[in-house]
N, C-alpha and C positions, 0 to 999 in steps of 0.2 A: 482665386480663393472664390468662395462661389457669391451670389449676388442676394444674400437676406430678400429682398426686396422679391428678386425667381424666385426663393423657398413658398416668399408669404404665398404671392400670386399662385405657383403652382400646387399649398396645403388647402388654399381656401375656392382653389377650381374643384381639387378630388374631389373635398368632401360636399364641396352645395350642387354637382351633376347630381344629385339623383333625386333632390327639391325640384330639377329641369325635366323630369325622366318620366316618357309617360307607368301608371299601374299596369301591369300585369295582373288578369285576376282571371282567376276558372269560375263556372257559375257551382255554386255550392249546393245540386242538387239537395243534401240532405234541407233546408236551412226554403227554398226554390219551392216557388209553387208556377205549374205550369196549369191554366187551370180554363174551360170555357163552359160561356152557353148557345143551347138553341136554342127554338120556337117549335112546339113536336104538335100535329093532333093526329094521335091517333084513327088505326082503321077505328068506324061505328061514333066517333070520340064528338062533341059537339065545337068544342072550344081546344083551341093549343094551351100545349102544357110547358112553363118554361122545363128544361133540360141542361144541367149544372153536370160538366164533370171534370176531367186531370188525363193530363198524362205525366203517369209514375217514371220517366225510364226517361233523362235526358241529360243532355250533357253544352257546354259550350264555351270559347274560350273570353274574356272583355279587355282591353288595352284602351284606359281612359287616360286620355293627356290632360290633365285639367285648362294647365297653360295655354296648347294647341290646339283646339277641339276636331277636330281635321284630320287631326293623326290617331281618331278613338276609329276602336273596333269594335265589334261583333259577329261570334259566331255560334248559331241556337244550334245542333242537330237532336230528334225528337225522335221514339225507337216507335213508333206509331202504333203497337202491339202493347205497349202499356195503354192506353185511354179507360177509364172506368169513373163510371159512371152511376158505384156503386147496385149494379143490375147484370146480371154473369150473363143472363142471356140477350140483355140489349146492348154487352160490350161482344161478346160473341159478332153478333150479329156486326155490329161496325167498321172488326176487323176482315171482315168478309168485300166477295166484291161487290155491291150491294154499296161501298160506302173507301174503308182503306188500303183493301186489294191489300193483304200486308205483307198476306207471301211476297208478290211482285214487286212492291214498296216500300223496305219494313221503317225509311226514317224520311221528319219530314228534315225542311233545313231554313236557317236564313242565311244568308251573310252579306251585314254591312257596305255600298259602293261610299254610302256620304255622313258625316255627323261636325250638326259644326248645332251650338247654343243658341237658345229661342229662349230669354229671361234669367230664370232661372230653373228651366227644365233645357235638354239635346231632341232635335230633332235627327231623323234617325233617315239615311233611304236601304234602303237595301235589297236582291232578292228571294221570295221567301217561293220558296217551289214543296212542291204536291204529289204526290199521283206522278209525276218525274214533270210536272207543267210549271216552269219557272214566270212570276210577275214581279216585276218590282212592288214597292209596296212602301208609304212612309209614317212609319209610329213616330207618339211620342213619346221620351222615355222623361219618366221623372222621378227623380233621385231622391231618397227622404235620408240617405247619410253616403258617405266619401265608397261604397263601398255595398251598397243598397239601391230599388230603386223601385216602380211599373213601370208596364208598361198595356196599355189596355188600347186594341185594335177591331178593324170588324173585315175581314172578308168574304167572300162572294164562295160557296164550296163548286158550282157552277164555274167558278171562271176555269178551277181544275179538276172538271172535269168530272166531276159530286153533282148528279143531278138527280138520282133515285129517291121519290116519292115529291120534289118538290109540285106542288108550293105545298102540300100536306108539313113536310118539313120544312123549313122554312131554307132562304135561300143561304139568307146571312149568318156568317154564326161572330160569337162576338166572345176575345180576342183578351188576354190578363195575362200575364208573366209579372208576376210576385219576385223580382230577381238580387237569389244574396250571394255576394263574389268574395269569395276567398282565394287570400295568397299564394301562388302556387310556394 
């Protein structure tokens, strides 16, 4: 005769398991956005102006374990040729050897190495690679729902070998990711 307690525990265990499993989400590139701003002083100009842009072609995966954030992870890949500042001539220049060198380095990536909860936010440490140079960065992810949130951080482009027109084009670039995840 089967043990009814064993059967009940087994059923409860099987139905509760998904509650404790990590969520695996793809970054929804239709609803997400990767943008940047940089200060630039064009030749012969007296003042700096802010240049805003975005990347249109990107993908990524998020593994989110709310119960144990240290088991969470993030991977993002951005196609550098998709840079868009709403100025075709400038975008073509950004794709060439002075900046992104898209033929040689078609993507930049981020891969987390550590995730921890900090209050209502998450601190994400990982490897950011641009122009084949990898640096460890730490960013703060601010969730806005169970499957979305925002990350803002700053890099120095010279850390990645992108030194053209520094300081007339600022070394510091502010980057923002507005991420919406979708279940696989």
